[in-house]
N, C-alpha and C positions, 0 to 999 in steps of 0.2 A: 776209207775217205773221211771230212771232219766236219761236224755240224759247221756252214755258214755264223752263225748266231752265237757257239757257244765255245765251237770247237771241238768237243769229245770225239772222242769215234764211232760212225756211223755203220753196222753191216751194209753188204752192198744190197741192194732194193730195196731199201725201207724211206718208206713215204714221210718219215716223222722222225726226228730226233729220241731217241732212247734218256737221254736228257734232261732239254729242255721243250721239249716234243712241240718244236721249230717243225714248221709247214716244209720239208723241202722242196717242194711242187712249186714255188712261192718261186722268184729269180733270184741267183744266188746272186750276190757282191761280188762284184770283180775291182780288183784293187785300180783306181783311174791310171797307174805305172804301167799297166800288162794291155792297156786298150787301146782300143784307135774309133775312130767316130767315122760312121755310113758318106762320102762327100756325095753322095746323091740323097738318101734322105733324112741322115745326122742319127743314125739309130748305133750303138754303141758295139763296136764288132769285138770278138773275142779274140785274142792274139793268134794269130798264124793264121789268122780264116783269107779265106780268096775268095767270099763271097759274103754280104751282107746279109744275116738270115734273117731280115725284113721285106727288103725287097729285091734281095739278089744281085744287087747290081757288083759288080767286082772291084773286087778291094788291093789295090797297092799295096806300098811299104808308107805306114802311116809315116807324118811330116810328128819330125822331134822338137824339142825345145834347146834350149843350153842346156841345161841340166839333164836332160837325155828322157822327160815326161813325154807323153802323146799329146800334140797341140789338134788345136781347128779352127780352121780358116773361116770365119764367120763371112769372111767379102764386106766385112765396116771396111768402107771408103777414106782414108786418111787424108787430111789435110797437106797442102800441094805444099814443098818447098820454094824458095826463091829459086828463079829458070829451073825449075822444075818442065814448064810449060811450052819448054825446047823440046823435050821427048815424048811429048803427045801426040801420037800418029793424027793421020787426017779424019778418021773416024771417031776420034777421041778414046781409042785405046791405050796400048803399052802398058810398059810395066811400070814407068812410072808414072802412071795414071792418076791424077788426085782420088785421096779415097779417101772425104771430108765428112763424116755423119751430118746429117744436118741435124740443127735444135729444134726440138719437141717441145713446145710448149702445152702445159693442160689446161682445158680451157676451162677448169674449174678452177675458182680465183679462192689466193690462201686465206687464210681465216685470219681476220684482222687479228692483232692482239689486242691486250684491257686497255692499254691505256693512250690506244686511239684513237683521233677525231671520229673519226665514224662511229666507235663505240659509245664513247661519251656522248655525241649527239642522241643515240637512240635510247642512250638510256635515262636522260633527263629530254623531259619533255621543257619544249620553247616555253618561253616566257609567254608570245601572243599565245598558246593553245592555254595555256592556267590562266590567263585575262579573262581568256570568251567562254572559258569554262566556270570561274566562278562568277561572269554574271550571270551565262544561262543560269544556273543556282538559285541564285538572289532573285532574280525577275520568276520562278519558276512559285519558291517559295513563297514570295511574294502577291503572284497569282492564286495560288492556292489558298492561304489566309486572305486577300479577299473576297473571294467567291465562298468561304464557309463563312464569312462574318455581314457582309454585305454592308459597309456601315449607308448606305446611300438610301438601303430601302432596311429597316432591322427589323422591318416585323414581317420581312418575307416569308419565314420559316414558320412565324404562329401559326397555327394549325384548328386556334382555338378558334369561334365565333366572333365576329368580331360586329355584328347590325347588336344594336341595345334592342331591345327585347318591346313590345306590346306592353305596357302593362296600365292600360286605360283601362283595361276589359276586366280588370282581377275580380275574382270575386265571383266575376256575372253568370246568371244570374238569379241568382239564389240571395237568400240575406239572412240574417241570424234577426227572426226580432226578439228571444228575450235567450240570457246568458243558461245554461243547464244548472236551477238550482236555483237560479236569482227571486222568485218570487218566493220558494221557501224558505229562504236563510231569511227572508228578508220580515218575513211574517212574524217569525220565529226569534225575531230581536225585539221586535216590536209589539209584544204580544205576550201577556205569565202566561201561565201553566196551568190557567183555566182554559183559554183560549186555544191549547194546543189540536181543538177537534176542527177548528173555523181554521185552522192554520193547514192542517192539513188534508182540508176540501178545498183549498187554494192551491196548494200542488200541485193535486191532483185535475184539477180542471186546468192549470199553465200548463199540462204534460198533454189530456185529450186534446187541448188546444195546436199542441206546437204537432199532433199527428196530424190532425183533420188535415193542418194548415201542409203537411208535408203530399198526406193523399191526393189534397183537390192539385198539385201542382201534377202529379203525378199523371191525372188525365190532362194535362195544361202541354206536357212531354210530349200525351200520345197524341194529342189533335196535331202538335208540330209536327210529329215524325209522318203522320198522315199527308201531310203540306206537301211534308220532303217527299214522300214518295211518289205524286203524284207528280211532282217538277219534275223529275229525276226521267218518269217516264214520258215527257212529253220534252220538256227543253234540255233536259236531261243526254235526250237523243236525238234531238236533230235544233235545238237552238244554238244559238249565240257564243265565243268566246266567253264574252262578256256574263250572259246568261246564265252560264254552265262553273266560272270561278263564283259569281254569287248563289249557286245554287250549294257549291260545293262549300265556303263558308260560311251559310248559317245552318248547314248538316252537323258539322264541327261542332259550333259556339250549341245547339242542342244537345250535343254528343258531351260538350263539358258541364252541361247545367246537370246532364240524367245524374253523369257518375257526383256532381257535390252534393247531389240530392240524396242517394244513397247514400254517399259517408252521413247527411246530415240523419237519416235515420238511425243508425247506427247506433251514430250517439245518443240520439233520446234516449233520458234518464226515466226509468222507471223501478224505481226503488223496492214498490212491495209486489211489481209480477203483475199489476192489474190488467197493461195494456201490452202484456208479451205476445199475446199471440196479434194483435193489429199488428204490433212491429216485424214479428214474421212477416206478415202474410204481405205488407207493405215492401218488406226489402226484397218477397220475391216478384211483387211485380215492374219493383225496381230492375231489376235483375234479368225479365224480361222486354224490357223494354232498350237494357241497354245493348243487348243482343242484336235485338231489331237496328239501332240505332249505328253498330257497328258495321252488319251489313250493307244497308243503307251509304254509311263513308266510305267504303269501300266501293262502291259502285260510283259517287260521285267520284271520286281520284281516278278513277278509269273514264268516264266524263269529261275531263277539263283534260283529258290527256287528246282528246275526239278520237276517241278509241269506237269498235265496228259495236252496232245497239247489241248484237248478243255477247258477248267481253261486256259489258257496261253492265248486263242485265243476269250475270253469270255468279258475280255476288248474292241477288238477290233466288234465285233456284236454290241457294245450299238450303236457305229459310224455309222452303215450299213458296214461296211466292208464285199466286194464279190471282187472275182477274183482279188485284188493287188489292189483294188482302194474304197473308202469309202463316204461320205455324205460333210466331210470339205475337202473332198482333190477337187472333183470333182467344189465344192462351188467355192473355189480358184482356177482351171486352167481354169474353166468358164467367170472369169472376172478380174485378175491378168492383161493378157494386155488390154482390153479396160478401166482398172482404170493405166496405166501405166501414168506420171506425163506429162505437157507442158509445156516447157516455156512461159514466158505468158512474 
């Protein structure tokens, strides 16, 4: 026995070829010239076989071609020739029956060539499409430019305030009665060295007068805060919107005046330190007034919004308000008279 793959001698009963290791259990190659086909199932049939090894149908003599090779009749119809229709029997059979094979067309269209009109059309957009796309791009760009610049309203995106500030009350309510060192410098310029003592006395007197003026202003602002507190507990809780607005405006003006007064006290010139303790005491009094004023302004702000009484009075409770008095008011009244400046 020879290997059907390489032709080497194979021992009987071997499962694989010892030379090429070909699996001899596989279907062996049978030369086409030595085989026939089963007319029932179409399977290959070995020569001299009387039945099909696949379906078991009996096998007759295989058909042979002109050159002697086995042929298989596939039963393909042929086109009938002229005059063949006369040989067709009544049921359409017969030896001369038409054996034309019908034409089968594929449902898948053939791929167009690179130069076909369809390919050129798909590859190059239409002129109308290009014009529409260009017009849309120009309109979009122009719209974005107008939306960003707003030529009809150039101030649309300006975020800072456009309302003119009211400067009619600038510096209110305080004013400077004299510049720092004004009296002392003028006295020094108009007198000789022999009058240096009188110049010093004049400067000290001017400093004391400035301190005394600021001290009196502290008392005035304390009275204004008392009045604002009284208005808050009456008009601020149950008054009209106009009364609440007026109360808030008055409280804000008082707060501005207190802040300016504290700055003025801090700028007092006491060159020799004679009134340093008085200036420090007045600064403390001013800070107590400012803390009290901040709480009153916060309460008035809530009053303007027509808030409840509890919310309006909440800022005052933070400074210990009770029965018309609070912590800062008590401190101020206990020390105001005791800290009155005395001319040195």
